Backbone as a ProteinNet text record, in pm:
[ID]
protein_1_A
[PRIMARY]
MVFRLVMGMFVFFLPLFGELEHVVRKNETLGGIANRYGVSTSSLQALNGISNPNLLFVGKKLKIPSGQNQQITYTIKKGDSLGSIASRFGVKLSTLASINKISRPDLIKAGQKLLIPIKGSSVKPNSLLSSSTIGSLNKIRPHSSKWRRIVIHHSATPVDDAMNMHRVHKARGMKNGLAYHFVISNGSRKAYDGEIFIGDRWRGQLDGGHMKKLSDNQTSIGICLIGNFELRAPTNKQMNSLEGLCEYLMTKCKLKANQVTTHKVHHPNHTVCPGKFFSLSLLKKRISS
[TERTIARY]
87	6.3	85.6	57	124	37.1	120	50.1	98.6	9.8	54.6	-23	70.3	-2.6	-67.1	-192.9	-265.7	-368.6	-349.8	-429.1	-426.1	-331	-312.9	-359.3	-388	-417.2	-371.1	-349.9	-293.5	-413.2	-394.3	-489.8	-405.2	-475	-378.8	-441.4	-360.8	-406.1	-308.4	-356.2	-291.9	-243.4	-111.6	-85.3	-140.5	-221.2	-267.7	-246.9	-136.4	-115.1	-89.4	-20.5	-0.1	-110.9	-227.3	-331.7	-320.1	-391.8	-395.7	-542.5	-530.8	-673.9	-680.6	-802.4	-833.8	-922.2	-884.4	-991.5	-1080.2	-1200.6	-1300.4	-1300.9	-1292.2	-1290.1	-1424.6	-1460.5	-1568.7	-1576.7	-1714.4	-1738.2	-1696.6	-1634.9	-1579.2	-1679.4	-1681.7	-1794.6	-1712.5	-1772.7	-1706.8	-1657.4	-1742.2	-1682.2	-1545.2	-1539	-1428.1	-1301.1	-1322	-1226.3	-1161.7	-1246.7	-1209.8	-1131	-1171.9	-1106.5	-957.7	-946.2	-811.9	-726.3	-774.6	-694.8	-669.4	-748	-774	-816.7	-936.1	-1015.4	-1152.4	-1225.9	-1368.7	-1442.6	-1549.4	-1630.4	-1707.3	-1739.6	-1832.8	-1732.6	-1609.2	-1516	-1482.8	-1458.7	-1451.6	-1574.6	-1693.2	-1808.2	-1817.2	-1787.3	-1806.9	-1704.7	-1581	-1465.3	-1498.1	-1562.3	-1586.6	-1717.8	-1791.9	-1925.5	-2032	-2023	-2113	-2231.9	-2355.2	-2478.8	-2533.5	-2507.5	-2551.6	-2453.8	-2399.5	-2281.5	-2300.3	-2455.6	-2490.4	-2462.2	-2447.6	-2424	-2276.4	-2194.6	-2053.3	-2046.2	-1945.8	-1948.9	-1794.4	-1773.2	-1642.8	-1585.3	-1453.1	-1374.8	-1378.5	-1471.3	-1478.8	-1335.6	-1305.1	-1184.8	-1220.2	-1159.4	-1200.5	-1067.8	-1085.7	-989.4	-992.9	-856.4	-856.8	-787.4	-868.1	-838	-695.3	-605.8	-459.1	-448.7	-332.1	-308.3	-296.9	-291.4	-317.9	-458.9	-546.6	-702	-735.9	-738.6	-794.4	-942.2	-1002.6	-1149.6	-1199.7	-1326.4	-1396	-1519.9	-1596.4	-1721.3	-1831.8	-1929.5	-2045.9	-2172.4	-2268.4	-2389.7	-2499.3	-2559.1	-2686.4	-2780.8	-2854.9	-2958.7	-3084.9	-3202.5	-3324.7	-3336.9	-3395	-3394.1	-3274	-3169.6	-3041.8	-3075.3	-2995.5	-2995.9	-2832	-2797.2	-2662.1	-2613.8	-2694.5	-2656.7	-2633.2	-2724.5	-2710.4	-2583.7	-2566.6	-2439.6	-2312.6	-2315.7	-2195.5	-2173.9	-2281.7	-2268.1	-2233.4	-2259.6	-2219.9	-2076.1	-2025.1	-1887.4	-1789.4	-1852	-1784	-1706.4	-1776.1	-1743.3	-1827.7	-1796.2	-1886	-1973.3	-2108.8	-2181.8	-2143.5	-2094.2	-2030.7	-1924.9	-1827.4	-1715	-1774.4	-1867.8	-1935.7	-1990	-2059.4	-2129.4	-2006.9	-1896.4	-1799.4	-1729.4	-1690.5	-1598.1	-1697.5	-1821.4	-1903.5	-1972.5	-1951.7	-2009.2	-2163.7	-2204.1	-2345.9	-2400	-2479.9	-2538.9	-2646.3	-2739.9	-2862.9	-2872.5	-2807.6	-2820.9	-2943.4	-3062.3	-3194.9	-3225.5	-3157.4	-3200	-3112.2	-3034.5	-2969.8	-3068.2	-3030.5	-3122.3	-3050.9	-3136.7	-3103.4	-3023.4	-2907.6	-2819.2	-2709	-2714.5	-2611.1	-2489.4	-2368.1	-2257.7	-2172.6	-2114.5	-2053.7	-1908.4	-1818.1	-1697.8	-1684.1	-1631.9	-1626.2	-1471.8	-1438.6	-1303.3	-1299.9	-1176.7	-1179.1	-1083	-984.6	-903.8	-945	-886.9	-952.6	-1077	-1126.2	-1261.8	-1256.8	-1339.4	-1319	-1453.7	-1551.3	-1665.5	-1653.2	-1668.8	-1674.5	-1788.5	-1795.4	-1904.6	-1978.8	-2097.9	-2155.7	-2254.2	-2203.2	-2274	-2392.6	-2383.4	-2494	-2643.2	-2636.6	-2766.7	-2800	-2929.2	-2971.5	-2964.4	-2954.3	-2928.3	-3053.5	-3178.3	-3287.4	-3292.4	-3242.4	-3226.2	-3101.1	-2994.9	-2888.5	-2950.4	-3016.9	-3083.1	-3166.9	-3247.5	-3338.9	-3261.9	-3145.1	-3066.4	-2992.2	-2943.4	-2871.7	-2941.3	-3081.6	-3165.5	-3177.8	-3132.6	-3130.2	-2994.7	-3000.2	-2871.3	-2854.7	-2789.9	-2775.3	-2716.7	-2751.1	-2682	-2570.3	-2458.8	-2342.9	-2318.5	-2300.5	-2265.6	-2381.8	-2502.2	-2588.2	-2591	-2543.2	-2555.9	-2424.9	-2421.6	-2300.9	-2293.5	-2406	-2408.6	-2515.4	-2508.4	-2607.8	-2639.7	-2793	-2849.4	-2940.9	-2911.3	-2981.9	-3077.6	-3205.9	-3317.8	-3386.4	-3455.2	-3546.1	-3707.2	-3781	-3935.3	-3998.7	-3918.5	-3969	-4105.3	-4128.8	-4246.1	-4208.4	-4238	-4197.5	-4261.5	-4381.1	-4428.2	-4475.4	-4409.1	-4461.3	-4415.5	-4443.7	-4404.4	-4396.3	-4307.2	-4290.9	-4404.4	-4511.9	-4647.2	-4731.7	-4736.1	-4803.2	-4750.1	-4601.8	-4540.4	-4560.9	-4562.7	-4584.3	-4732	-4828.4	-4961.8	-4975	-4891.9	-4904.4	-4821.2	-4705.3	-4635.6	-4712.3	-4787	-4859.2	-4976.2	-5031.9	-5137.5	-5106.3	-4973.3	-4917.6	-4871	-4891.8	-4854.6	-4760.9	-4682.1	-4558.8	-4612.2	-4581.3	-4605.1	-4575.6	-4453.6	-4405	-4419.2	-4491.3	-4495.1	-4373.1	-4347.1	-4250.6	-4123.7	-4080.7	-3987.2	-3850.5	-3822.5	-3693.2	-3679.2	-3557.6	-3534	-3525.3	-3498.3	-3503.1	-3564	-3630.2	-3673.2	-3641	-3577.1	-3534.6	-3617.5	-3703.2	-3806.9	-3734.5	-3818.4	-3777.3	-3846.5	-3921.9	-3991.5	-4138.5	-4185.7	-4314.9	-4406.5	-4535.5	-4627.5	-4584.9	-4609.7	-4578.3	-4453.1	-4350.1	-4225.3	-4142	-4019.6	-3928.7	-3832.8	-3774.2	-3675.5	-3545.3	-3513.3	-3408.5	-3445.4	-3568.9	-3604.4	-3597.9	-3525.7	-3502.8	-3611.5	-3689.8	-3779.7	-3719.1	-3728.7	-3663.7	-3771.6	-3761.1	-3868.2	-3847.5	-3973.7	-3991.1	-3898.1	-3837.9	-3762	-3620.9	-3580.5	-3454	-3469.8	-3581.7	-3610.8	-3601.8	-3661.5	-3662.8	-3550	-3462.7	-3343.6	-3402.9	-3495.6	-3562.4	-3505.1	-3518.5	-3486.3	-3555.1	-3496.6	-3565.7	-3648.2	-3727.3	-3813.7	-3784.6	-3678.9	-3643.4	-3563.4	-3532.3	-3436.1	-3508.5	-3468.1	-3525.1	-3495.7	-3361.4	-3322.8	-3349.8	-3385.9	-3412.7	-3271.3	-3160.3	-3043.1	-3005.9	-3031.5	-2995.6	-3077.3	-3194	-3290.8	-3244.5	-3173.5	-3143.8	-3012.3	-2935.5	-2800.3	-2794.1	-2889.6	-2881.9	-2954.6	-2893.9	-2998.5	-3048.3	-3166.3	-3232.1	-3266.2	-3208.9	-3237.5	-3323.3	-3420.6	-3494.4	-3523.7	-3488.6	-3496.3	-3620.5	-3720.8	-3837.4	-3788.2	-3851.3	-3832.4	-3797.5	-3814.4	-3793.8	-3675.8	-3556.8	-3423.4	-3386.2	-3488.8	-3486.2	-3511.3	-3571.8	-3617.7	-3526.8	-3502.8	-3424.5	-3324.3	-3236.8	-3144.3	-3207.2	-3159.6	-3189.8	-3179.7	-3240.1	-3229.7	-3080.2	-3030.1	-2899	-2932.8	-3018	-3066.4	-3084.8	-3124.4	-3151.1	-3011.5	-2908.2	-2785.6	-2705.5	-2721.3	-2659.3	-2717.8	-2842.4	-2889.5	-2835.8	-2835.5	-2788.1	-2637	-2551.5	-2427.8	-2405	-2482	-2477.4	-2524.6	-2627.8	-2686.3	-2585.3	-2539.2	-2432	-2325.4	-2271.5	-2152.6	-2181.5	-2303	-2351.5	-2349.7	-2424	-2440.6	-2297.3	-2234.6	-2111.3	-2010.9	-2024.1	-1949.4	-2014.8	-2143.1	-2223.3	-2202.6	-2212.9	-2204	-2091	-1983.3	-1839.6	-1853.6	-1897.5	-1909.7	-1812.7	-1760	-1691.4	-1755	-1696.5	-1756.7	-1774	-1697.8	-1729	-1844	-1888.3	-2006.7	-2147	-2119.8	-2247.5	-2260.3	-2391.8	-2417.4	-2553	-2604.1	-2747.2	-2816.1	-2939.8	-3022.7	-2969.9	-2969.2	-2913	-2771.5	-2680.4	-2537.6	-2525.7	-2603.7	-2601.9	-2679.6	-2782.4	-2867.3	-2884.2	-2785	-2791.7	-2882.4	-2935.6	-3041.5	-3164.5	-3198	-3312.9	-3399.8	-3330.5	-3398.5	-3295.7	-3361.7	-3284.9	-3264.6	-3337.4	-3326.9	-3197.5	-3164.8	-3216.2	-3215.9	-3212.6	-3220.7	-3091.7	-3105.2	-2952.6	-2929	-2994.6	-2961.5	-2905	-2881.1	-2826	-2679.6	-2591.2	-2452.1	-2389.8	-2365.3	-2311.7	-2171.6	-2085.1	-1957.2	-1938.3	-2030.1	-2035.9	-2059.5	-2149.6	-2180	-2059.5	-1989.3	-1878.1	-1765.7	-1745.1	-1639.3	-1672	-1802.4	-1828.7	-1830.4	-1855.2	-1842.1	-1699.6	-1618.6	-1467.7	-1387.9	-1438	-1337.1	-1298.8
-119.5	-12.6	120.5	228.2	329.9	473.9	554.2	692.2	797.5	885.6	1005.9	1132	1249.2	1362.3	1429.3	1433.3	1493.7	1601.3	1735.4	1825.9	1865.5	1849.6	1872.3	1765.6	1647.3	1548.3	1414.2	1316.4	1195.5	1088.5	1034.6	955.8	804.1	701.5	578.2	514	433.2	345.6	224.8	120.3	12.3	0.7	-21.7	-45	-169.7	-173.4	-299.4	-313.2	-380.3	-411	-266.5	-172.8	-52.6	59.3	29.2	117.5	168.9	256.2	298.5	253.9	207.4	147.4	224	289.5	363.2	284.3	290.7	223.2	330.1	330.1	423.7	427.2	544.8	561.6	633.9	640.7	703.3	844.1	897.3	1027	1066.7	964.6	1012.9	1000.4	1084.4	1087.1	1050.8	1009	984.2	1116.6	1202.9	1343	1382.8	1375.9	1405.5	1338.9	1204.1	1099.5	1139.8	1175.4	1214.3	1325.6	1422.7	1551.5	1540.8	1438.5	1421.5	1372.3	1286.4	1226.2	1289.9	1404	1491.1	1401.4	1331.7	1278.3	1308.8	1284.3	1319.9	1232.1	1269	1183	1069.6	1126.4	1025.4	920.2	961.6	853	760.6	793.6	709.3	609.8	677.6	617.1	494.6	526.2	424.7	323	367.5	271.7	150.4	199.7	108.8	39.8	68.8	6.1	43.6	172	215.9	270.3	212.6	257.4	366.8	362	471.8	525.6	641.6	689.5	725.2	728.9	759.1	638.7	506.2	381.1	340.9	442.3	419.9	365.8	258.7	212.8	198.5	207.4	204.8	67.9	81.1	-41.6	-87.1	-12.1	-55.1	-1.8	-85.5	-66.2	1.7	111.4	200.2	186.6	174.3	172.1	321.4	386.4	520.5	545.3	605.6	625.1	674.7	616.3	675.4	729.2	788.2	847.3	748.4	613.5	521.2	480.2	532.1	505.4	638.3	623.6	737.4	731.4	621.7	608.8	502.9	517	420.8	390.1	282.4	239.8	289.2	338.4	369.1	292.9	243.8	169	266.9	300.6	396.4	337.8	439.2	402.1	457.4	400.7	451.1	623.3	686.6	830	913.4	835.7	920.4	959.9	1066.4	1112	1125.3	1121.2	1136	1277.1	1377.7	1516.1	1514.4	1451.9	1461.5	1377.4	1269.5	1193.8	1287.4	1349.3	1429.2	1548.6	1609.8	1719	1652.6	1531.8	1468.3	1440.5	1398.9	1370.5	1487	1592.2	1705.2	1688.7	1626.5	1619.4	1671.1	1695.4	1748.7	1636.7	1667.4	1565.8	1523.4	1597.9	1559	1470.6	1487.7	1399.7	1261.2	1257.1	1143.8	1070.4	1130.5	1056.3	996.9	1075.9	1036.4	916.7	921.9	813.9	671.7	700.8	569	548.4	619	605	607.9	711.8	722.5	830.9	803.9	889.3	952.9	890.5	930.4	935.7	1045.6	1056.1	1026.7	1042.8	1019.2	880.5	801.5	666.7	567	616.7	538.4	472.3	376.3	309.5	232.5	211.4	167.2	42.7	16.7	-102.5	-95	-13	17.8	75.2	46.1	79.9	181.3	284.6	396.3	397.4	452.4	473.7	619.6	645.7	799.6	839.1	949.4	979.7	1066.3	1030.2	1092.6	1203.7	1223.9	1343.5	1475.6	1587.6	1706.7	1747.9	1713.2	1743.7	1907	1994	2133.2	2157.5	2056.6	2073.5	1969.1	2010.6	1926.3	1844.5	1704	1618.9	1621.8	1579.8	1577.1	1462.2	1365.8	1244.9	1234.3	1343.2	1335	1383.4	1437.4	1495.3	1392.4	1355.5	1269.2	1355	1251.7	1291.4	1406.2	1363.9	1430.5	1588.2	1594.1	1716.6	1800.5	1730.4	1792	1850.2	1784.4	1823.9	1944.8	1939	2061.8	2179	2172.5	2283.9	2339.6	2239.5	2288.8	2374.8	2368.3	2451.1	2595.9	2619.5	2755.6	2833.2	2950.7	3012.4	3118.5	3076.2	3176.8	3312.4	3406.8	3535.9	3548	3478.9	3461.4	3586.1	3692.5	3841.3	3864.5	3808.3	3864.9	3795.1	3675.2	3579.7	3591.3	3633	3647.2	3535.5	3480.6	3376.6	3275.6	3155.2	3071.1	3066.1	3067.8	3079.8	2944.6	2876.8	2764.5	2780.4	2747.6	2749.9	2633	2606.5	2494.1	2549.2	2450.5	2497.3	2514.1	2462.7	2466	2384.1	2300.1	2210.9	2065.3	1968.5	1837.3	1787	1823	1792.1	1882.9	1888.5	2002.8	1974.6	2048.3	2054	2166.9	2185.7	2302.9	2385.5	2308.2	2363.8	2420.6	2361	2412	2536.4	2527.5	2660.5	2769.6	2731.3	2855.5	2918.2	2817.9	2878.7	2952.7	2924.7	3002.4	3129.3	3144.9	3262.6	3353.3	3308.8	3379.2	3450.1	3382.8	3416.1	3527.5	3513	3631	3752.4	3743.4	3873.2	3877.4	3767.6	3745	3732.3	3826.6	3830.8	3710	3653.9	3540.6	3412.2	3429.4	3302.6	3253.5	3125.8	3066.5	3145.2	3183.7	3255	3193.2	3073.7	3021.4	3001.4	2972.7	2923.8	2776.8	2708.8	2559.3	2510.2	2386	2334	2182.7	2121.6	1983	1919.6	1814	1727.4	1638.5	1609.9	1504.8	1378.4	1367.6	1238.8	1247.9	1359.9	1385.2	1414.3	1394.8	1416.5	1326.3	1393.7	1317.4	1304.3	1400.3	1405.3	1295.6	1255.4	1153.8	1216.5	1135.1	1197.7	1260.5	1376.6	1421.7	1501.8	1480.9	1547.7	1699.8	1751	1887.2	1949.3	2042.9	2126.3	2261.1	2281	2392.7	2509	2611.6	2720.9	2812.7	2887.7	2978.6	3092.8	3124.8	3241.7	3198.5	3072.3	3021.4	3012.4	2962.8	2951.5	3081.4	3190.6	3321.4	3412	3375.6	3442.1	3576.7	3544.6	3646.7	3661.8	3781.6	3791.5	3707	3653.8	3574	3647.1	3583.4	3649.1	3593.6	3531.3	3446.1	3505.5	3633.6	3725.1	3859.2	3900.9	4037.5	4151.1	4168.4	4282.7	4272.4	4364.6	4351.9	4327.2	4397.5	4371.9	4241.3	4167.8	4010.3	3934.4	3964.9	3892.5	3915	4010	4049.2	3975.6	3913.4	3858.3	3720.3	3660.2	3553.6	3438.1	3313.5	3203.7	3142	3115.1	3051.7	2901.5	2820.2	2677.1	2643.5	2587.5	2546	2387.1	2337	2201.4	2174	2089.1	2054.4	1982.8	2030.2	1971.2	2082.8	2043.6	2126.2	2084.7	2154.9	2108.8	2154.6	2218.8	2246.2	2106	2019.1	1907.6	1790.9	1781.5	1672.4	1697.1	1622.4	1674.7	1645.6	1699.4	1676.7	1523.3	1471.4	1313	1328.4	1202.6	1186.3	1225.2	1193.5	1202.5	1360	1424.7	1573	1627.5	1590.4	1635.2	1615.8	1500.6	1448.9	1544.9	1556.6	1654.9	1798.9	1846.3	1970.3	2005.8	1903.2	1913.9	1909.4	1817.5	1814	1956.1	1990.2	2118.3	2248.7	2262	2354.5	2357.3	2242.9	2218.1	2266	2231.6	2273.9	2425.3	2492.9	2616.8	2709.1	2655.4	2712.7	2720.7	2613	2604.7	2697	2702.2	2790.3	2944.8	2965.4	3105.2	3161.4	3085.8	3104.5	3163.4	3079.9	3089.6	2995.6	3033.3	2954.8	2890.6	2798.7	2741.2	2838	2947.9	3039.2	3145.3	3121.2	3204	3125.3	3001.5	2908.5	2942.6	2977.5	3026.9	2976.2	3009.9	2983	3119.6	3119.2	3230.7	3283.7	3205.7	3251.7	3301.6	3244.4	3298.5	3412.1	3442.1	3570.8	3684	3641.8	3744.9	3702.6	3733.3	3673.2	3739.9	3701.1	3756.6	3797.7	3734.2	3745.4	3602.3	3510	3383.3	3276.1	3144.3	3023.5	2946.3	2980.5	2907.2	2872.1	2760	2634.2	2546.1	2592	2512.3	2452.9	2422.8	2362.9	2239.7	2155.3	2036.4	2028.7	2152.4	2167.5	2207.6	2130.5	2162.7	2230.2	2370.3	2441.9	2389.3	2362.8	2320.8	2193.9	2106.4	1979.7	1998.8	2064.4	2101.6	2165.7	2247.7	2314.8	2213.6	2129	2020.9	1941.7	1903.1	1839.1	1890.8	2026.4	2094.6	2153.6	2137.4	2192.4	2082.6	1957	1833.6	1810.9
-3.1	10.9	4.6	-85.6	-85.5	-51	20.2	71.6	-3.4	-47.6	-113.5	-79.7	-62.3	-32.9	-156.7	-144.9	-243.2	-213.5	-254.5	-228.4	-75.6	-7.6	137.8	231.3	183.1	255.9	203.2	297.7	253.5	209.8	94.4	41.3	21.2	9.9	-17.4	-137	-221.1	-332.9	-333.9	-412.9	-427.5	-584.6	-622.8	-758.2	-798.5	-933.1	-969.8	-1118.8	-1163.6	-1300.7	-1375.8	-1308.5	-1377.9	-1349.6	-1285.1	-1262.1	-1119.6	-1082	-934.9	-902.2	-761.7	-697.7	-575.3	-549	-417.1	-347.3	-222.7	-129.2	-57.5	-69	-22.2	128.8	174	338	376.8	507.4	567.1	503.1	476.8	447.1	296.7	223.8	103.5	-11.3	-116.2	-215.8	-341.3	-437.8	-565.5	-634.2	-625.3	-672	-607.5	-468.8	-392.5	-442.4	-462	-493.4	-633	-724.6	-866.1	-869.8	-785.5	-777.5	-723.9	-619.6	-578	-669.7	-771.1	-866	-1005.6	-1016.8	-1116.7	-1233.4	-1220.6	-1318.8	-1306.8	-1397.2	-1411.7	-1314.3	-1250.9	-1159.3	-1249.9	-1383.2	-1458.3	-1512.5	-1537.5	-1610	-1491.4	-1356	-1247.1	-1232.9	-1255.1	-1224.6	-1337.4	-1453.8	-1579.5	-1564.3	-1536.6	-1532.8	-1427.9	-1331.1	-1215.1	-1214.8	-1307.8	-1334.6	-1230.8	-1187.7	-1062.6	-1131	-1106.2	-1150	-1077.8	-926.3	-834.9	-757.1	-784.3	-713.7	-574.5	-523.8	-393.7	-297.5	-366.4	-287.7	-265.7	-270.5	-247.7	-107.2	-91	52.8	98.5	241.2	284.9	254.5	193.2	179.1	37.1	-52.4	-197.8	-263.3	-343.6	-436.3	-557.9	-591.7	-718.5	-819	-920.8	-1027.3	-1065.5	-1069.7	-1103.3	-1243.3	-1335.4	-1485.2	-1482.3	-1565.1	-1591.7	-1723	-1735.1	-1871.1	-1976.6	-1966.3	-2072.4	-2109.6	-2028.1	-2040.6	-2117.2	-2238.3	-2333.9	-2345.3	-2331.7	-2334.4	-2245	-2210	-2127.8	-2194.7	-2150.8	-2202.9	-2116.6	-2174.6	-2096.7	-2155.3	-2086	-2126.8	-2112.5	-2227.3	-2234.1	-2128.4	-2051.6	-1959.1	-2020.2	-1971.8	-2009.5	-1970.1	-2074.8	-2052.5	-2096.5	-2115.9	-2176.2	-2308.7	-2342.4	-2496.3	-2513.5	-2651.4	-2672.7	-2638.5	-2635.9	-2579.5	-2437.3	-2358.4	-2212.7	-2168.4	-2245.8	-2215.7	-2241.7	-2356.7	-2393.6	-2298.1	-2241.2	-2137.5	-2009.3	-1977	-1840.3	-1846.5	-1968.4	-1967.4	-2025.5	-2046.5	-2087.9	-2239.4	-2325.2	-2450.3	-2551.8	-2681.9	-2773	-2827.5	-2840.9	-2902.3	-3035.8	-3120.4	-3252.7	-3244.3	-3121.2	-3109.8	-3069.5	-2981.8	-2928.7	-3040.1	-3129.1	-3244.2	-3350.2	-3363.5	-3452	-3413	-3280	-3223.9	-3234.1	-3206.7	-3202.3	-3332.7	-3431.1	-3592.1	-3573.7	-3502	-3490.7	-3586.4	-3681.2	-3784.6	-3741.1	-3653.4	-3611.8	-3462.4	-3397.6	-3246.6	-3185.9	-3251.6	-3187.7	-3186.4	-3241.1	-3239.8	-3144.9	-3063.9	-2950.7	-2851.6	-2801.8	-2730.8	-2580.8	-2492	-2357.5	-2396.4	-2308.8	-2337.2	-2425.5	-2529.1	-2624.3	-2543.8	-2586	-2535.1	-2626	-2554.4	-2607.1	-2556.2	-2651.8	-2612.5	-2570.7	-2464	-2409.7	-2391.2	-2472.3	-2442.7	-2307	-2217.6	-2093.9	-2098.2	-2206.6	-2182.7	-2257.3	-2209.1	-2262.9	-2238.3	-2120.5	-2085.6	-2029.6	-2085.7	-2027.9	-1941.5	-1911	-1859.7	-1728.6	-1606.6	-1495.4	-1486.9	-1514.9	-1524.8	-1384.8	-1360.8	-1251.2	-1233.2	-1154.1	-1164.5	-1036.8	-971.7	-857.5	-905.3	-1034.7	-1074.8	-1196.9	-1227.2	-1310.5	-1464.3	-1563.6	-1700.5	-1751	-1683.2	-1707.6	-1653.1	-1521.9	-1446.9	-1528	-1553.8	-1626.5	-1759.4	-1842.4	-1960	-1944.5	-1838.1	-1815.5	-1774.2	-1699.1	-1651.1	-1780.9	-1864.6	-1971.9	-2072.4	-2062.4	-2157.9	-2111.9	-2005.5	-1941	-1941.1	-1986.7	-1981.7	-1861.3	-1775.5	-1644.9	-1684.4	-1620.5	-1621.9	-1528.6	-1559.8	-1469.4	-1376.1	-1450.1	-1396.1	-1289.1	-1279.7	-1197.8	-1056.5	-1064.2	-925.9	-869.2	-737.3	-655	-541.2	-527.6	-407.6	-421.7	-342.9	-348.5	-198.9	-153.2	-32	-17.6	92.4	125.9	235.4	211	305.5	336.3	431.3	454.4	451.8	434.6	408	552	661.7	814.3	805.1	714.4	715.4	674.1	768.7	736.3	593.3	556.4	440.7	350.5	227	130.5	-3.7	-91.9	-231.3	-309.8	-405.9	-468.4	-516.8	-569.7	-626.5	-524.4	-416.9	-308.7	-253.1	-239.2	-186.9	-294.9	-425.4	-519.2	-503.2	-460.3	-450.4	-317.4	-212.3	-99.6	-124.1	-183.3	-181.1	-282.6	-388.7	-480.9	-423.5	-317	-229.2	-134.7	-106.5	-7.8	-88.7	-211.8	-290.1	-364.9	-390	-471.6	-611.3	-702.2	-840.6	-926.2	-875.2	-953.2	-877.7	-775.8	-705.8	-627.6	-637.4	-563.5	-536.8	-405	-390.2	-425	-437.2	-452.7	-607	-643.7	-770.6	-781.2	-671.1	-684.9	-537.8	-558.9	-438.5	-434.3	-334.7	-327.9	-234.8	-276.8	-205.2	-100.5	-12.8	89.3	86.9	-28.6	-57.5	-4.3	43.1	103.5	-27.4	-14.6	-125.2	-238.3	-354.9	-485.2	-538.8	-490.9	-542.9	-481.1	-548	-486.3	-399.9	-309.5	-221	-317.4	-285.9	-366	-498.2	-519.4	-660.8	-671.9	-771.5	-791.3	-869.6	-821.3	-905.7	-933	-1066.4	-1121.4	-1140.7	-1050	-1066.4	-1181.3	-1194.8	-1300.4	-1294.4	-1163.1	-1138.2	-1205.5	-1178.5	-1255	-1414.8	-1453.8	-1591.5	-1658.5	-1596.1	-1636.5	-1602.4	-1504.2	-1450.2	-1381.8	-1307	-1224.7	-1095	-1040.8	-888.1	-799.7	-709.3	-596.4	-502	-417.9	-310.8	-194.2	-170.1	-43.4	60	25.1	115.4	156.4	279.7	327.4	235.9	213.3	111.1	-27.5	-107.5	-235.1	-306.2	-259.5	-315.2	-317.7	-194	-194.1	-273.1	-294.3	-387.1	-531	-567.9	-706.1	-742.5	-625.8	-674.2	-606.3	-518.1	-478.9	-525.3	-541.2	-596	-485.1	-473.1	-368.7	-372.6	-289.8	-282.7	-153.7	-168.5	-63.6	-28.5	63.9	95.8	179	134.6	201	353.7	455.3	576.1	689.5	806.4	922.5	997.1	967.5	1007.4	1149.6	1210.7	1363.5	1429.4	1372.1	1414.2	1367.8	1261.7	1201.3	1079.9	1049.6	932.7	809.7	699.2	562.8	530.6	444.6	404.5	315.4	326	240.3	90.4	45.1	-106.2	-124.9	-40	-44.7	-49.5	49	43.7	-78.9	-122.9	-263.7	-380.5	-387.2	-486.5	-466.6	-328.1	-308.9	-356.8	-323.4	-364	-515.3	-594	-722.7	-787.9	-745.9	-786.7	-765.7	-636.8	-610.8	-687.7	-723.9	-804.1	-944.8	-994.7	-1128.7	-1131.5	-1040.9	-1048.9	-1025.3	-928.4	-927.7	-1045.2	-1137.6	-1268.3	-1369.7	-1378.4	-1467.6	-1430.6	-1304.5	-1260.2	-1216.3	-1223.4	-1177.5	-1040.8	-939.8	-807.4	-749.5	-597.7	-530.8	-400.9	-343.1	-232.3	-113.8	-111.9	10.9	-44	-162.4	-208.2	-189.6	-116.1	-88.1	51.1	98.4	240.1	276.6	397	438.1	459.4	491.3	506.1	644.4	747.4	871.7	885	798.3	809.1	722.7	607.1	538.2	623.4	674.4	754.1	901.5	986.4	1119.9	1205.8	1303.2	1401.3	1338.2	1218.6	1143.2	1137.2	1127.4	1099.3	1155	1177.8	1213.6	1097.1	994.6	847.1	803.6	777.8	750.1	870.5	996.9	1105	1154.8	1287	1338.2	1313.6	1253.7	1187.3	1061.2	988.9	869.4	890.4	824.4	842	699.1	723.9	626.9	586.4	707.2	693.7	624.9	657.9	588.9	430.5	397.4	261.6	191.7	255.8	185.3	174.7	265.7	242	123.4	100	-2.7	-143.4	-162.8	-274.6	-300.6	-193.7	-210	-238.8	-222.6	-244.2	-364.7
[MASK]
+++++++++++++++++++++++++++++++++++++++++++++++++++++++++++++++++++++++++++++++++++++++++++++++++++++++++++++++++++++++++++++++++++++++++++++++++++++++++++++++++++++++++++++++++++++++++++++++++++++++++++++++++++++++++++++++++++++++++++++++++++++++++++++++++++++++++++++++++++++++++++++++++

């Protein structure tokens, strides 16, 4: 076993026939491991045949893509499109189609295997968001110069959903309804645990309605997690979705981890939102790794 200092901390790997092998430790995420070795999360996921990156367990041995691995194999899943796959791995759709000799990108099917180039990626892949969520987000062009921070909230209700919140906020006089740009479900009502709702304010790049000051609403992306975190912590799936969404928004809007905050931290003595059981420090470790 060999220890190496990477990005200020010791990680360990086993040499395996010329490849690196990393042994997963407690609290590690696939994205964090990928960042430490300077590889993409999606290439790490595909090389190790990981279908669900959220089910990473302590002790699992991961092969790390090396300089010799110019391509990896990806198996198309239901709901994938060639465009969403290209976006996830940070390659051009035309490049992906050319390498795999695909003349009709609209005719790919589940179970089909694709060769994915893993070098020269200019876009950070994001395995914590579903291909459908990434596809929906990619249809929106953020005004990157407008947004200066991401602010996390909780709904303070154990059961709720984005559409109900939209109706309530509109009834309170908010012209654009839902005060937040995004809502992440805890699985209550019809939404599944960790589901991300993209609000009209984000689709239209409108000011938020989630902060007290007008200037803050004009520059802050609002993300609300369903739940009362004064009573209990967010679900694991909510935190995974939040991590993935923050990383996506940070890339698109050129934000750093220190520009991700909570309602309470940004506006002290005004609110307890998002509650004592939400850990901003833990989130920052996840999006900074």
